[in-house]
N, C-alpha and C positions, 0 to 999 in steps of 0.2 A: 474239223473233230477228229479226232481217230477213233480207230475200228474198232476198241475197245468198248469208248464211249457211246456208240454209235449201237453195240451190240447189248451195252448195257437201256440204254433208249429204250431199246425193241422189247426189254425182259427176254433176251435169247444170249443170258454171258455163254462163253465158249464157246460158242459156234459160228464158223467161220461165213466171215461177211462175203468176198468174194467166193466164186465158185472157181476153178479149176477148170484150165481150157478152156477158157472162154473165148468169143471171138471180139477181144479188146480190141481195138486199135488205135494207137498215141497219135495224131495227124499233125505232121512238124509243119505245114507249109499249104498254101492257096493252092499248092496244085494237088496233095494230098485229097485236102476238103473237093475238089471238084470232082475225085475221082468217087469220094462218097459219099457225095451229092447223089451222081448219074447213077452210082447202083443201088440206092435207094430207090429214086425216082424208076429205075426199070423193071421194081420187084416191090408193087406195088402190095403185093398181101401180107411180105415183111413186114411194111409199112405202119399194114393197120394194124401188128400184133403191136411194133411198137407205141404203137399211142396209146393201147388200153391198159398199156399196162400202170397200174398204180401211183402216183407220187408218193416217194419214201414221207414221214412224217415230221424232218426236220428241214 
């Protein structure tokens, strides 16, 4: 689904869907995935915050 369609569904046309300068990373391989998993396990307070984020309606 395109960003424009998502913002229309959310009732927020023209509002950016993605935040600038976020910490999003592309996981390219199993080694990178293991590093991300280890980071999450080592930071349980951040893990709890992520679990409390509401699921988007789409």
